[in-house]
N, C-alpha and C positions, 0 to 999 in steps of 0.2 A: 504494500500500500504506500502510495506517495503522499507526502505532506505538501501543503501549499507552498512551503518554503522551498521544496525540491523543484517545483516547476515554475516558480516565479520568474526566474531569469530567462528561461528558455521557452516559455509558453507550453501549452499542452492541453489535454482534454480532461474533463472532470466528469465522473459518473457517480451517481448516488443511487444506491439500491435500498429500497424499503422492504425489509424482511418481516415486517409486522403486518397485521391486518388492519392497522389504524391508518387513517389518512395522514400523509406527511406533506408539509409545506416546506419548500426549500427556497432560500434566497441566497444568491451569490453576489457578494459585493467586492469589487476590485478597486483598490485605492493604493496609491503609492506616490513617491516623490522622485523626480528625475535626479540623476547624479549631479553633483555640483558642476556648474558650467554648462549643463545640457538643457537647462530650462529654455523655453521659448516665450517670446512676447505673445501675450494673448489679451486682447483688449475688448473685443466685441461690445461696442456701445459705450466704452469708457475711454477717457484720456487719463492715464496714470503716469505721473512723473515723480522722480525722486531727486532731491538736491541734498548733497552732503555739505555741511558747513561746520565751522568752529562755534563755540558758545557765543562769540561776539558777531556771528552771522557772516563771516568771511567764507566764501566758497573754498572747498578743499578737495583734493584728489585723494583717493583711498589706496593707491598702490602701496604707499609706505606711510605708516603713522608712527608717531612717537608714543611710547608707552605712557598712559595716563592722559593723553590728549583727547578730551571729550569730543564726541562726534554727534551732531544733530542731523538726523535723517528727516527731512521735511517731505512728506508725501502729499502731493496735490492730486486731487481726484475730481474729474468733471463727468457729469452724466451727459453723454452725447446722444442719448436716445430722445425720442419725442414723447416720452411718458415718464411720470415720476417713478422712482424706485424706492422700495421700503425694505427694512430689515436686511441691510447689507453689513458686512463685517470686513474690516481691514485687519490683516494679521501681519505683524512685523516681529521677526524673531532675532534675538541676539546670538552672535556666534558663541560657541563654547568658550568659557573662561572670560567672557565680556560681561559687564554689568549694565543693567538698565537703570538709568537715573530717573527716579520718580520724586518730583519735588512738591507734590501736592496731593489733594484728595483723589480717591479712586475714580470719581466721576468728574470729568473736566469739560469745559467749553472749548470748542475748536475754533481757531481763527478763521474767518471767512465763511463760516457756516451759519446761515441766517436762521438759527433756531432748530435745525434739523438733526443735530447730534442727539444721540440717545444715551450712550455710556462709553466708558473706557475702562478696561480691566487690565491692570498692570501686574504681571507675574514676574517670577525670577528670570525667565528666559524669553518671554514674549509679551507683546502688547496687542490686545484685541480692542478695536475701536468700532462701535456699532453706530450706524447712522442711516438716515433716509435722505434722498435728494430729489428735488423737482427736476423736470426736464431742463437741460441746459445749465443747471446750477453747479457750483463747485464748492469744495472745502479743502482746507489744508490742515494736516495733522502732523505735528512734530513729535519725534521720538528721540530721546537722548540716550546715547550709548557711551560707555566708558571702557576702552580697551585696557584692561588691568594687567595683562600678562604678555610677555614677548612671545612671538611665534607667527606662524602663517595661518590665517583664518579665512573662512568663507562666510561673507555676510549674505545670508539666505535671501531668496527671492521674496518680494512683497506681493501679497495676494489680497484681492478684493473679491468677495463672493457673497451670494445670497445665503443668508443664514440657514434657510431651509431647502436650498436647491444647489448642491455642489456643482452642477453643470453650468450655472449662470455665474461666471467668474472672469476675473482679469488678473494677469500676473506680469510682473516685470522681473527679468532674471537678476540673480545675485551677482556679487563681485568678490574676487579674491583680494585680500589685503595682507600686508606683512607689518606686524607691530615690532618696532625696533626699540632697543634700550633707551631710556630717557637720558638726555645729555644734561648732566648737572654741572 
């Protein structure tokens, strides 16, 4: 008998046998993440842009960062459809060994969002921001990261998706960065 882990990388067929006399309902759900650097831009009705900057709002490149140099990832989202969208979630994840800087309450107002934000949940390794947007409207959501340790890291892709429909989503690929020792 094969486990799903055995066929995940190579594909394959799945068979389910009901050996009882009871009715059996089966649901197969396939979900996964592409390998770092293999993500594709997927926008379908959205314009999603990410700008990386210092705490004092100077644009920065992420190829090399100095250890402890805080990074603000500002995600701008625009609804390019002709209809309002409700119950959307933006997910931004911190690379391993990075910290998310949370300077306020768990529910925050987003700049540029005219009252359509719903909530923001800040965890150890990810930030979920929930919102609704009218057609043509946009919002900006900042997320603060702190690269605490020296090393090479992958800043994961940023995803926007319908909270109750995983097929309705947009994503922007992640980027590699190297954190170098602080120069004191």
